[in-house]
VOGUKE-958242 format. One record per residue: x, y, z of N, C-alpha, C in turn. Coordinates in steps of 0.02 Angstrom, whole numbers, plus 50000, padded with zeros to 5 digits. Each point is the difference from the previous one (the first is absolute). Layout:
N
XYZXYZXYZ...
***
This chain:
581
500265079951189500294996349944500655003349979500514996049988500655002749981499995002749930500375005449990500075002849933500544996349962499894998149937500524996549962500655003849995499975006650002500615004049996500165002850069500594998850025500215002450065500335006849992499605005250005500305006649991500385002150062499724998850061500335001250064500245007250009499765004549961500205007050007499475004349969500045006550011499515004649972500055000049924499435001249968499974999549927500505004649966500045006150023500445004849966500734997850004500194997550058500704997850008500134993949958499514995449995500094993949961500055001649926499665005149978499985001549929500615003949978500135005150034500535004549975500585000950048499944996850060500575000450046500175007150020499505004450005500125006850021500215004649944500104997549939500215004149944499415001449954500015005349964499465001349952499964994549948499404998049979499944994849950500345002049935500334995249969500355001349938499534999549940500255002049942499604999549940499854992749984500484995550013499894992949986499464997250046499965002650061499484997950047499315001849972499925006149976499355002149974499844996549934500504998849959499884996649937499744992950012500324996550048499774993250016499305000250030499875004550045499345000350033499455001549950500115005049957499505001849950499904994449950500534996549982499954994449953499564994550028500094998450063499594994850031499275002250005499885006350018499325002550003499664999949931500385001649948499744999649932499824992849983500444995450017499884992949986499364997750034499925001750063499404997950038499375003149969500055006249980499425003349969499794996549935500504998449958499854996549937499714993150015500274996650049499754993350018499275000350022499845004750043499315000550025499515001849945500185005149960499555002149946499924994549947500554996749984499974994649950499594994150024500044998550065499614994550028499265001850001499835006050021499305002150003499685000149931500395001949950499735000449932500114993749959500294994850033500124993649967500385000949934500545004050003500395001349940500364993749978499934998249937500234993549974500764999350004500375005349987500734999649996500335003050062499664999650057500255003150061500684997250020500094993549997500634997050023500595002249957499895000949936500555002549957500195007150020499505004150013500145006950022500375000050066499794995750047500334999850065500724997649994500124995249956500694997749991500445005449969499725003849954500385005649972500165005150055499525001450043500145004750055500534997250047499974993550013500484996950046500725000649973500094998249937500694999449975500265006349966499555004449979500225006349969500035005750051499564999950048499955005550048500244998050070499714994750028500144998250069500714997350010500234995849955500664997050009500555005350002500035004749952500505005350006499915004250063499365001150020499885004050060500274996650062499884993550007500244996350059500764999850000500304998349943500734999649998500325006750014499725005349971500285006750011499955002150073499434998650032499915002050070500474996150046500044993449992500414996050045500755001449990500215001149939500715001349988500215006850028499555004849997500175006750026499985000450076499774994650032499975000050073500584996150031500514998349961500544995850025500355003350059500154996050050500445002150055500314993750029500295000650058500354994350030499554996150048499355001450000499554996550046499934992749981499864995750049499874993049984499354999449962499974995249955499414999249959499634993750020499664997049952499544994550014500334994250034500634998749984500324994150027500055000050075500015005750033500075000150073499485004450034499515002449963499505004450030499314998349973499604995950036499354997949974499525006049993499615000049947499515005349989499304997349994499934993450000499354996849992499864995650060499385000250024499794995950056499654993849974500264994150014499724993849974499304998850026499905000750064499354998650029499475004749972500165006449995499525004849973499834998549928500504998049960499884998549930499534994049994500134994850038499594993949997499295001550023499925003950053499335001650025499615004149949500335004949970499665004149949499794995749941500424995449979499824995749944499414995550019499994997650062499444995850022499355003950000500025006350021499405004150002499735001449930500434999549950499775000849931499794993449969500424994850008499894993749964499404996150026499914999850065499454995950028499315002349977499825006350009499345002149975499944999749924500555001349964499974999649927499894992849978500304995250034499894993049983499284998050015499735002550055499294998650016499555002549944500155005949974499605002749944500124996049937500624998049988500174996649938499664993249994499994996150054499724993249995499255000149993499685005650015499285000549990499845000949925500505002049961499935000649929500444994949965500355002249948500444995549962500475004349959500654998450004500505003449959500274995449946500064993650016500294995149954499574993750001499834997249942499584993950000500314994250038500665000050007500324994750039499754999950072499835005950027499755000350068499374995950009499565000149951499394996150004500154992650003500504997849960500194993050001500314998050066500465004050025500304998650065499474999750055499535004749997499485000350051499574993749998499804997949940499584994049995500384993850023500634999549982500404994350022500084999950076500085005950029500045000450074499354997850032499445001849970499354997850026499924992549994500274997249947499984992749992500404996650056500615002450012500424997150053499695001050069499695005750010499675001250065499454995050012499664997849946499464995250007500244992950011500674999049998500284993450010500054995849937499915003049941500054996549937500635002049963500144996349947500555002149955499725002949935499364998749987499675003149942499255000050013499655004449965499285000650008499654995149953499374998550015499604996049953499945003749934499994996349944499935003349935499315003149992499985005849967499365003049984499634995749949499345000550000499604996549952500155002849930500174995649954500175002249932500744999849987500414997350047500724999649990500174995549941500535001849964500224996249942500654996350018500104994349968500614996250011500615003449970499885004649954500545004049970499955007050028500515002050038499975006550034499945005849950500244998949939499965005349949499305000849972499554995250016499315000349976499515001750056500255002850054499565002050055499505005249976499354999150012499515005149979500175006750030499875005349962500185006750022499665001850066499414997450013499655001550063500364997150060500404994849989500344996650055500745001850004500245004149953500715001349995500205006050043500444998750048500325005350040500745000049985500285005949992500715000649983500444996450051500474996049975500494996350041499694994250039499384998149983499684994250032499964994349950500074993850026499914994149959499364996450023499544998949954499384996650015499984993549960500024994450036500004993349970499484995750034499814994549970499504995650031500204997450069500654999750014500224997350065500115005550053499955006449981500085005350049500105006849969499985005150044500055007049980500525003350045500515003149971500545002950040500385005149958500315005050032500455004649964500664996449984500395003149957500624997049975500615001350044499925003650055500595002650037500294994850047500665000550015500314995650050499685001050068500084995150045499625000150063500285004550055500635002249993500325003550056499625006050026499875004849955499665006150022499274998850018499614996149961499314998750022499954996850068500474995650018499994997050066500095005350054500475004649989500105005450048499385004650002499745001549941499415004449996499404996950033499944993450000499444996750033499995001450075500605001150029500025001850071499675006850011500085004549952499675006450004499254999349998499754995349960499284998749999499764997150066500414995850031499804997050064499905005250054500395005449998499945005250051499645006149973499694999349941499625005549968500425006249992500624999149980500455005849989500464998649942499714997949944500424998549942500365006249974499715005950014500295006349977500655001750037500114997050059500575002050042500644996249983499954994249967500594995849992500535003349957499825002549941500505002949955500365005950031499655005050030500385005450031500444997750058499784994950037500424997450054500644997149971499944996449944500604997449967500445005649974499695005349974500395005849978500375003350058499675000650057500325002850059500574995650024499904993549999500544995450020500605000649953499865001049936500555000849953500405006350014499665005350022500375006150018500514998650055499814996150049500464998350054500574995749975499864995449953500534995949972500475004249958499735004949963500425004549961500495003750046499735002550057500445003550048500544995350027499814993950016500504995250025500514998249947499774999349938500464998249946500495005849986499745006150001500435005849991500525000650055499794998650061500475000350057500544994849992499814994149977500494994649992500485001549942499735002849946500425001149940500425006350004499705005550023500335006549996500055003450068499445002750023499975003250066499285000650020499885001350063499305000750023499665005849964500375005549990499705005849967499794998349929500414996249964499814998149931499384995850000499934995450048499414995850004499375004150014500065004850045499425004150018499805004549942500495002849965499855004149942499674995949944500224993749991499674995649952499274999050018499854999350065499304999550023499635006549984500325005550010499715006549983499825000449926500464997849958499874999849928499404995549984499974994250032499464995349987499325002950021499985002950060499375002550026499725005749958500435003549964499775005649958499984998249926500054993749984499994997849930499304997649982499685002949950499344997549979500014992649982500534997749969500054993049980499984995450060500355001950054499994996050060499305000050031499675005749999499345000550030499494995649963499975000549934499494996349963500104992450005500624997850013500124992950009499974997850072499835004550045499924998550071499285000750022499545000449953499285000350015499654995049955499374998450017499614995449958500154992850016499924995749949500054992850012500464996549949500505003549975500474996849954500554996450040500364995549966500484995750033500705003150006500115005849970500685002749996500285001850068499595002550045500265002050066500284994150037499674994249998500254994150034500654997649968500014999549934500604997649965500585004750011499875006649999500535004950010500284999550071499574998950049500244999350069500454993950006499804994449970500414994050001500675001149966500005003649943500625001449965500465004550042499705005050033500405004650041500304996450060499614995750032500254996150057500564995349977499914996949942500524995649973500645003949987499935006049974500595004249986500355001950065499625001950051500295001750065500354993950029499704994149993500314993950026500664998649964500025001249935500624999049963500555004750025499845006350007500515004750025500224998250071499534997850041500184998050068500434993750000499844995349955500404994049995500715001549976500065004549952500675001949976500405003550055499655003850042500355003850052500204995650059499584995050017500124996150060500244992949986499864997549940500164993149984499524994950029499465002350032499524995450031499574996649948499964993350004499594996349953499255001250012499815002150060499305001450013499735005449954500415004949986499785005349954499904997349930500464995749978499924997149933499384995549997499874996350054499404996050003499375004349995500015005750036499435004649996499925002949931500575001549968499965002749932499674995049953500234993750001499724995149955499274998450017499825000250063499304998950019499555005449970500225006350004499615005549971499964999349924500554998149970500004999249927499544994349979499994994650039499554994549985499275002350005499865004450048499325002650008499805004549942500485003849972499835004349943499754996049941500244993849993499784995849944499274998150006499735000250061499304998450010499555006149993500315005949995499625006349994500015002549929500615001049973500085002249931500594996149971499864994349968500544995349981500545003049956499825003749949500515002749954500435005250036499685004550037500385004950039500444996550051499724995050034500384996350050500614996549969499914997449940500564996749966500575005049986499825005949976500515005049984500375002350062499635001650053500315002250062500434994450030499754993949997500384994350026500654999149962499985000849934500604999249959500545005050020499795006350009500495005350015500304999050070499584999150050500254999550069500394993550012499784994649969500374993750007500685000549967500025002949940500655000949966500475004350042499735005350031500425004350041500264996350061499574996150032500214996250060500544995049983499934996449945500494995049982500665003249977499955005249960500615003149973500415003350055499675003350046500375003550052500264995450054499804993749999500284995050047500424994849964500205001649939500364995149959500684998150030500305004550039500664998550029499964996450067499394998950025499914996450064499624993649984500374994849983499684993949974499504996850049500154999350064499504997150046499355004050002500065006750004499415004250001499624999549934500384999849945499684999649934499574993749994500274994350024499634993749995499385000150044500055003050059499425000350044499465004649971500215005749973499525004649969499674996749940500404996449961499724996549942499494994750022500154996550053499534995050026499355003150024500055005750035499405003550021499595002349940500355002449948499645002249940499644994349967500324994149996499684994149969499394997950041500065000150065499454997950044499395004549991500105006550007499435004649994499775000649928500464999449954499795000149930499554994149983500164994150028499574994149988499315001150030499975003050058499355001450031499605004949958500325005349977499665004949959499764997149934500434996149967499814996949937499444994950009500034996250055499474995250013499335003550010500015005750034499385003750009499705002249935500425002349954499755002249934499724994149961500354994350001499784994249961499354997050028499964999750066499384997450031499415004549984500115006450004499475004849983499784999049928500474999349954499834998849930499584993749993500204994650033499664993649992499295000250029499925003450056499345000350031499505003649955500225005449969499535004149963499964998449925500564997949971499994998649928500014992649984500184995850050500064992949988500664998049970500455004949990500664998649971500535003550043500554996650011500535002850042500315006249969500065000149935500385005449967499565005149965499354999450005499555005049970499675004050055500145006450001499735004450052499315002349981499595002250049499365003049984500065006149955500575003650005500125005649954499974997749928500374994549986500014997449932499324996949982499704996750047499354996849989499475005249982500035005850032499525005349987500035002249927500604999849971500095002049930499944994149952499864994050027499954994249957500674998049970500535000950038500684998549975500374995950052500604997949982500434996250046500475004550040500115006049975500435004850034499645006650007500155004050051499675006650008500135004349938499485002449967500095003849938500275007050012499985002450064500255006750013500745000649987500364994450008500735000149994500214997949930500475003749972500284998349935500725002449999500444995749976500705001849994500205001249928499505001349959500115001849931500235007349996500585001449972500235007049996499515004549962499664997249951499525004049961499415002150043499734995250039499435001550043500205004850057500604998950027500245004550053500085007149973500295000749941500085006649971499325003249985499534996149977499335002649986499685002550065500064996150054499735002150064500335006350026500655000549992500355006050022499785006149961499894999349935499785005649960499335002750024499574995450023499335002150021499995002750070500374996750046499925001550071500595003550033500594999849969500605002550035499945007450018499735004049954499935007150014499555001450059499424996750001499555001050056500294997450065500344994249997500304997250060500535004650029500415002949955500525004650024499695006350030499495002749967499675006150024499694998850069499624994650007499684998650064500504998150053500534996449980500514998150049500365006050029500165004949959500345006050024499545004250045499365000549981499555004150040499794996450065500024993249998499784996350059500534999250053500635000349981500544999650049500105006950032500405000150054500195006350030500415003949948499905006649995500355003949949500764998750000500264998849942500724999149987500284993750034499564995350019500244993850031500454996149953499834999949937500404996249952500685003349989500025006750000500645003449994500444998650060499705000450059500394998850061500244992850004499584995349978500214992950000500584999049952499965003149941500544999549952500645003050027499945005550037500595003250030500324995250050499594996450039500284995350048500374994449965499724997549946500324994549963500685002349972500035006149975500605002549968500535002350050499795002850056500475003450044500154996450066499624994750016500134996550063500684996649998500385000850055500654997050005500054995150059499685001650055500064995950060499524994150001499415000749970499484994850004499834997549930500494998649961499894997849931499594993549997500164995450045499664993549999499255000850011499825003950051499295000950015499645003849943500345005149973499705003949947499864995749938500474995849983499914995949939499474994650010499944997450060499464995150012499325003449992499925005950030499365003649995499865001949927500505002649966499905001949930499844994049956500334994550012499874993949960499304997550012499765000550061499324997650016499485004149962500075006650001499515004249966500044999249924500615000249973500084999449928499794993249974500124994850038499794993349979499254999549993499635003050047499274999749997499745004249941500315005849988499805004149943500124996349935500594997149992500164996449939499574993849991499874996550055499614993849996499305001449975499725005650021499315001649980499955003249932500565000949966499965001749929499704994149961500084994050028499724994049968499254999350013499735004150044499294999850016499635004449950499964997749938499795004349945499255000949996499624995850037499275000549994499695001350068500245005150034499725001350066500325005650037500205005349966500285005850034499475002950046500215002150058499535002550050500295006550029499865005549968500315006450017499495004350037500145001650062499585004550040500465003350052500235006149984500515003450040500644995750004500134996249948500584995649997499784993149978500484996149977499864993149979499984995650062499404997450015499914996350063500424993650003500204997349943500414994050000500705001350026500195006350006500665001750027499985001550075499424999850030499935002350069500414995850049500064993649986500354995650047500745001950009500275003949955500695002450008500045007550008499425003250010500005007250007500385002250062499994995950053500375001650060500745000849985500264995949954500715000449983500165006649966499565002349956500105006549969500005005650052499554999750048499965005250051500625000050044500264994250017500614999750040500595002949962500034998649936500535002949959499935007649995499385002349993499895007349997500205003450065499834996850057500195002950064500765000250007500344994849978500735000050003500285005249953499705000849941500225005149954499945006950030499455001450033499915006550033500535001050054500134994850037500505000450053500695001749971500184997049945500645001349969500045007149973499465002449970499995006949974500095005050056499644999150055500035004850055500684999850036500284994050005500664999550031500535003449956499924999549935500485003149955499945007650001499395002550006499895007249997500005003350069500034996050054499985002750068499385004550009499434997349981499385003950005499805000750073499875006150022499805001050070499304997650014499874998950063499354997350021499435004649981500085006450011499445004749988499774999849927500474999649954499824999849929499654993449984500244994650029499704993549986499294999650029499915002650060499334999950031499505003849957500195006049977499545003949959499844996549934500514997049969499884996349938499534994250011500094996350055499574994450016499285002350013499935005750034499335002650012499645001749935500375002849953499705001549935499804993649963500414994950006499824993649968499404996750035499945000950065499404997650035499385003349973500045006649989499445003649971499844997549930500514999249961499914997949931499714992949996500294995450037499774993249998499344999050038499885004350049499354999850032499435001549951500125005049957499525001549948499934994249950500574996849985499984994349955499614994250031500094998850064499624994750033499265001650002499835006450009499305001949997499704998649932500405001049947499774998449932499904992549992500434996050032499914992749998499354998050033499855003050057499384998550036499405001649955500035005849967499445001949956499934995149942500564997849972499984995349944499714993350021500224997550057499744993650024499265000550014499795005450033499295000850015499585000549937500255003649950499625001049938499964993549960500564996549994500004993949959499594994450033499994999850065499634994850034499275001650012499795006149985499325002150017499454995749969500024998349934499454996049972499904993450037500544996550015499954993650035499785001150073500245005350030499815001550069499265001650005499745003949953499305001950001499554993849989500214995649955499614994049988499994995650062500584999050030500044995850061499575003050056500065006550011499625003250054499254999649987499785001049938499294999749984499734993050011500384994949980499774993250010499954998250074500455002750040500014998450071499365002250035499695005249976499395002750034499374998849959500054996549944499434999449954499504994750021500224994850034499564994450015499864995549941500355000949945499914995949940500234992950015499644995149973500204993050007499894996549933500254993949995499934996349939500555001449951499835000449935500495000949947500135007449989500645002050006500205006949988500465000149939499825003849950500395000649939500365006750000500664999950000500415006150001500105002249928499835006349987500015002749932500575005149994500374999649944500555004649988499755007249995500425004650022499865007249995500655003950000499975006649996500605004150000500424998750063500614997749990500444998650057499834993750037499534996049975499784994050036499974994249951500424994950011499994993949960499784994350046499444997149982499704994950044500454994050009500364998049948500424994050005500605001050046500125006250021500555001450047499774999750073499354998750012499725001250066499604994050023500334994850024499664994050023499815000850074499365000750013499755001050068499714993650029500064994449965499694993850023500344997450063499604996550040500264996450057500314993449976500464997350040500304993649981499464994549996499555000050047499434995449999499405003649970500045001349935499485004049967499334996549997499994993350005499374996349998499555001750058500295001850057499605001550059500015007450017500245004149954500025007350011499335003149980499875005950026499375003449983500015002949930500615001049973500065002849932500504996049960499874999649936500464997249952500155005449949500645001649990500205005449955500264997149934499705002349945500244998449934500125006449961500324999449942500135005849957499425000849952499755006149995499445001449954500285001049929500204994449969500345000449935499515001049943499434996550002499505000449947499325001250031499745006049997499355001650031499444995449978500024997549939499464995749975499984993250035500544998350035500034993450032499915000350075499775005750026499925000650073499514994950027499444999449968499494995250023500264992949994500374998549947500284993349992500444998150058500435004750021500454998550056499624999650066499485004050008499594999450060499684993150005499764997649943499694993450000500514994550013500605000849973500514994950010500204999550073499965005550035500185000050071499394999050046499424999149969499404998450038499745005650043500075006249977499745005750037499445003249959499575003650035499415002849967500145006649964500585002850009500155006449968500735001750006500165006149982500695002350000500025007450015500585002450019500115007150011500645002049964499955004949957500595002749965500265006050039500645000050015500315005450038500555003049957500015006649994500515003449961500175006650035500495003549972500225006450028499845005649951499675005250026499835005849960500515005650015500425001549950500535004950011499745007050010499425001649972499735006850006499755001450070499654995350029499735000950068500474997450054500544996449979500474997050047499644995250048499544996249972499604995450041499934993449964499874994850039499844993449972499274999849981499844997049943499304999449978499804992750000499354998850014499734993250004499434999449951499984994549963499434998349957499794992950018499374999250021499734993650020499594996949944500024993649994499614996549950499754993350026499424997949976499724993550019500064995249941500074993750014500104994949948499444994950002499724998649941499524994749992500374994049971500114994950040500414994449979499584994149978499455001349962499594994649973500394995949950499734994249983500354995549955500095003149931499465002949971500055002749933499765007149995499735002850054499745006849997500545005149991499855005449968500475005549990500165003250067500635000650018500175003150065499705007050005499685001250057499695006650011500395003650055500175006349988500365004050049499615006350014500045002250061499675006250020500525004550032500375003849960500565003950027499755006150038500365001650050499925006350036500685002350021500115006550005500675002550015499995004450061500575000450033500105004350058500735001650005500175005050038500705001950009500155000450074500614998050019500215000450070500715002650003
***
């Protein structure tokens, strides 16, 4: 297996070039070792303010150490622009070896309740349906769904049962179910995006900048957590990155095929994440039209392509709305909230300010820790100091900033986990800017290869420890759901299964039902009111029920069985017994 860093020389020569190590060399090395030590100890002890401490170490200790070391190593040697230090194939392979098994572990548990909805919708599509049969007890008003039947992000109505999400990602995910490898799709999409990032960097700046951007992505916790599991961000981000590459290729060659590919990808994003797709489409379409404004024939053709694919994308959204809500302009998102418009979005300055006061600090903290260290500083440096590639830099910067600003209006749904996941679709743009910023810094300082190689090795160590902490976090957070799923798989339980809330386990987030639940061996409901267990067993025509919950002390799933007497007027009789698995 190739090493991500091409040292191509003996360690001592690569580090110090035959000279005794300088004080700046030791200061940087010790600083990184201190950072790694704090990270490991803080993770093992689950220290609440670990990320704040790590950010202080990064910007108060590590940043001066890195700048001091690289500046003191200046010479006339060629730097990043003409001397590659990162191996693309090795970086992608190493990321695959981490992301694939982690995704397998992640999908056995649960990190985000949206995953349960996407999974259930994929199972529905795999069965050849567009929605599942309604559960017994469904209400005509989705807001009055009984708590036992309520799963987060699901709509249960007399005419059908389905999650609120657009069809794009569940359709793709259903292919994973067909081949019994749903865990593999998201990391494969993440790996594909790495290759697109490299291609985009090569087109915009240089091959080295593209490969370094891949290096930044592969060592970013934020990129990792969005490249595992069953969320839709990896697919939408890949489509956005391909669209951006097509735009740059179209601007460079003038070929309409590239513009057609760009608009096709943008149309597809509307079927995966409509609001994100709209923002990305707005930025890239505006760039394509503005930069071709002096070529009238090309401008008209590009505009025509945009109208064609835009009509297809809009038609897909409207048809989806009509199928599930019965109204062309009311989405299942809005229907889930009992409204005409999605309640998550608000353009009220007061509500936006209120949301920022609550979430902005956490989003900034997690965003800085989830990206590659100093990526935001390097991206800002590229925006300020780029002279040759201003057009490409401003398109990338506009794409990322537009998505950040647009989601300020998402006042009722911040999703911060090693970064704000709603920004992931433009994260590739930030990484490309950071890689270009690094390239400009090194070209200005004439940083020699040996100093850069050693600095990169230290960052590999640092970010490797950070990625290990991500793995531990994902494993720990998903454990309750994973234990429950595994226990049920070997339990032999059949009939009515009532999922009971416990530490780290919310039953309404975990829909394990089959699309054709009427013919399944188990029916899963939420154990909302223990006094009504027998009532629900009788309503579903089963002789008993099994309550399943997670015990945090033993780290095991527990089972409680009960029998139901469904006589006409007799008092329901239960005979509980408990076991743990």
